[in-house]
C-alpha positions, 0 to 999 in steps of 0.5 A, a space after each residue: 567779415 573783414 577787419 575794418 580800419 577806422 580813422 579819426 581825423 584831427 577835425 573830429 570826423 571819422 572814416 571807415 574802410 575794409 582791410 582787403 587782401 589788396 590793402 594788406 599785401 600792398 602794405 607788406 610790399 611797401 614795408 619790404 621795399 622801404 626796409 621797415 623792420 620786420 614784425 613788431 619792429 615797425 608795427 605802428 608805421 605799418 598800421 598807419 600805412 595800411 589804414 591809409 591804403 584802406 582809405 585810399 582804395 575806398 575813395 575816402 582820401 586822395 591825398 599823398 600819405 604824408 599829407 593824409 597822416 598830418 590830418 590823422 588823430 588816431 586809427 583803430 582796427 575793428 575786428 568783427 565778432 564771430 557770430 558762431 561763438 
């Protein structure tokens, strides 16, 4: 099972979308092109951008990143439990 990005918006509603390989690799590519700090140096920025990409690819937003970010209150990545443990 994939990790899920859960976004809570300033109006109180939430949306969820999977963090697919496409989302993860495009976020990494964007961070490299923008010159964001590697590793934990831009962890928050990368987390929000990854959540944005997940929402966009899931059809949950069509807004440009900066406009979308203005509407976001919080994000959380939910990791599915391992059913074999």
